[in-house]
N, C-alpha and C positions, 0 to 999 in steps of 0.2 A: 957416841949416840948412833943409833940408828937412823938408815935414808931409809923414807917410806920412799917408791917409788909412783908414779899413778899409772896406773896401767890403764886405757882407754879402751873399753869394749867395742870390738868392731863388728857391724854386720846389725841389726835389729832385735830386739824382742819379739817374745813369741805375740806379742799384747797388737804391738805395731802389725805383724803380722796379720792378725786376726782381724783387727781394723780395715786394711785395707783391701784383703777381700769381701767383708765385708759390705767395703764401699764400693767397690770391683764388679762385686754381684746384684745390688741392687740398679746400678745403672744399665744394667744388662736388662735384667728383669723387667724398667722403663723401656728400656729401646726395643723388647719385642714386646709387650704391651700394646705400644704405640703403636707398632708396626701389622699386630694383629686386628686392631681397631681400626686403621686405615683400609687395611684390606676388606674388613667386614663396612665398611661406608660404600666404599668403593663396588662391590657386586653390592652396593641396594639401593645406590646409587644409577650405576647400571639395568636394573630390573625394573626401577622408577619412568626412567625412561624409555625403556621398551616396553611396558605398560601401557606409558602415557602417547606411545607413539597406536599401540594396539585397539586404544581407545575412541582415539583420535578416526582412526580406519575404522573405525567402525559404526561411527556418526558418519563419516560421507559414503560411505557403502547406505544408510539406512537415508540417504538425501536422493543416495540414489535408486533409490527401492520407491521415494516419493512418485521424483518422479515421476517413473515409467507408468503408472495409474495410482492415482490418487483416492479412488474406490474401491479398489484390491488393497492398496495400501491400509485404510483405515477400517479394515476389516482384523486385523492383524491387532489391535486397537483395544481395550475396552477404562470404562471410568476411571477401573480401581486397580487397569494397570494392570495390562501383558505379559509376562514377561519370558522372553526366548533365551535361548541359547545357539549364543551364536561362533562358535569356534570357526567356522569357519567359513562364514560370510554367506550365511544359507536359511532358509525359513523351517529346517528339515528340523529341529531340536525343538518344542516349544517347555517352556516350563524354566526351571532353572538348572545350572552347568551340575556336574557330578565331578565326580577324579576322574573318572576316562574321558570326559568331553573336553580335553585340552588343546590350548590353539596347535595343531599342525608346526612340523618342523619347526619349534623355536625349545633354546638351550634350556627357557624354567617352566617349568608349569604350569600356563599361565591357564586361570576361567575370565572366559567373558561375560558377561551378563547382561543384555535388553531389556527394557521398559519400556514399552509405551501405554502411557498415560493422555484420553481422549480430554482433552478441557473444555473444549466448545464443541461448537459443530463442525470449525474447519481450524481445529489444532490438535496437534498432538503435542505433548512432550514427550521428552526421548534423551532415559540416562542410561550411557553406557559405564559395564562396574567391571575393572578389569582388574583381578584379583590372583595374587600368588605367593606363598607359604615358603618362608626363611626359618635357619633358626632362632631367631627373634622374634620369629606371632607370626599374623596374616598381616597381608600388605593391603591395599589396592591404589588403584588411581580407576579414580570419578571425571565422567565427563556428561558437560547436556546439553537440548539445546530446547531450542521451541519452531518446527513445522507448520507450517499452513498450507492449504494449496491455495498455490500462487499459479497453476495456471488453474484459471477457473473458467469454464467455457461457457 
């Protein structure tokens, strides 16, 4: 009778190695994907916060312009809505902002448009839209208020 020796194969088979590499690859792809999405959302959140700040800044500026003189302020408004590009918080640019009229000293090219709509004799509706474009499209921050002639003489 012949003795049969059991030889155990030491190490891994090719199939086991391929499965292990596949699992490690899938985990790495998931981690990179999550990191990329996280960076994108962080950038969007930062830009949204900055756009909100620019919109609020413009509303405060408009309140100051109203307080300087209601009559002059009212001439900048119309029943259909007057549009102003207020990238530098001045009345210099009538109409909507173009690509060359971004807010100066900003890391992102924000456009800030202001609409003044007279809704009654002593009431002006103000809407500020600050917008920007990134890899996922155009985004905007919108702020609005209603101003009245509170200093009536």
